[in-house]
N, C-alpha and C positions, 0 to 999 in steps of 0.2 A: 581746590584752589581756584579762585575766581579769575585771576590774571596769570597768564603764563610768565615764567621767569625769562628775561631777555639776557642771554649770555653771549659774550664775544669769545670765541675760541681762536687762539693765535698759535699756529704751529706751521713750520715749513713742510711738514709731512701731511699730504692730503689724506693718507691712510689714518694717521693719528687723529686728525680733525674729524674724520668719519667715525672713528671709534668713540670719541668723546661725544659727538652728536648723538650717536646711538645710545650711549649710556645716559644722556640727559633725557632722551625720550621726546618724541615730537608732541605728545600730549601734555608734557610737563614743562617744557622749555622751548622758547624760540631761540634758535642758534644762528648767530652771525659768524662768519669765518674770515680770517685774514691769514696770509701766508708768512707774514713777518711783522715786525713792530711798525715799520713805516706804513704799511697798508692798514694796520690796526688804527693808527692815529688818524688816517684819512676817514676811516669808517666812524670812529668815535666823534669826529667833528660833525658828522651828519646824523648819527644814530645814537640815541641814548640807550645805555645798557644797565642792567642791574649788577653785573659781575663780569670780570675778565678772567679767563683761564689761559695762561700763556706758557709756552715752552721757554726754557732758558736759552738754548742754543739754536739760533736761526741766523741766516745771512741778512745783510743790509742793516738790521737793527735787532740786537739780542733782547730777550725778555727782560733782563735787568735794566737795560736802557729804556725800554718801554715803560717799565714800572716807575723809573725816575721821572720820565716825562709826564706820566699820568699824575703822579703825586705833586708835580710842580705846576700843574694846570688847575687854576681855581675851580673851573667847572667840573673837573674829573677827579680832583684830589681825594675825595671820600669814596670813590668807587672800589668796592671789594675786589681784591686782586689775588688770584691763586697762581703761584709759580709751580710749573711742572718741570721736573728734571729727572734724568736717568741716573744722575750721580748726586747722592746726598752728601756732598762734601761740606764739612763744617765751615770752611772759608766762604763758600757760596751762600750758605744759609745765613751766616753773619752779615754778609754784604746785602742780602735781600732784607734781613731784619732792619738793618740800618736805613734801607730805602723804604721801610714801612710796608712790607708785604703783609697781606692778610693771613695767608696760609700757604702751605706747600703740599704737593703731592709728588711722591717718588714713583717713577715707572718701575715695574708695572703696578697699576692700581686697579681696584675693582669698582664696579658701579656703586656698591655700598660705600666704599672709601670716598668716592666723589660726592655722593649725596650727603654723607655725614659731614664732610668738610663744608659743603654749601650751607647746610642747616646751622652749623656753628657760626659761620661768618655772616649769614643772612637771616637772623632769627625773626625779623619782622616780615620776611617774604615767604618763609617756608614753615609748614607745620612740623612739629617735632616728630 
């Protein structure tokens, strides 16, 4: 891969951000981190990314609210967005679908699960 993937990981858990960072691998992806949706929006205003991976439950601004803000922003609207949640509740999934989420990952997930999801939603960025 010529260019590393730029991914924004949004999670209030520093440990979870670190796990996802490690799964993405320093040689395959450049990872930016935010502890909640508000910090993510600040970062997105200054830094372009190829993909956003966000937890659902966070203080200050939940992942679903971040997703809605991203989809409502002309410059960010097409950014692939993966929602991560510990609870795969049908109502939450329907709400995220309505907000145009790109994909979901249910915790716990493996490195292969993460990369398979990214390959599916970023076919022009990643080899199969």
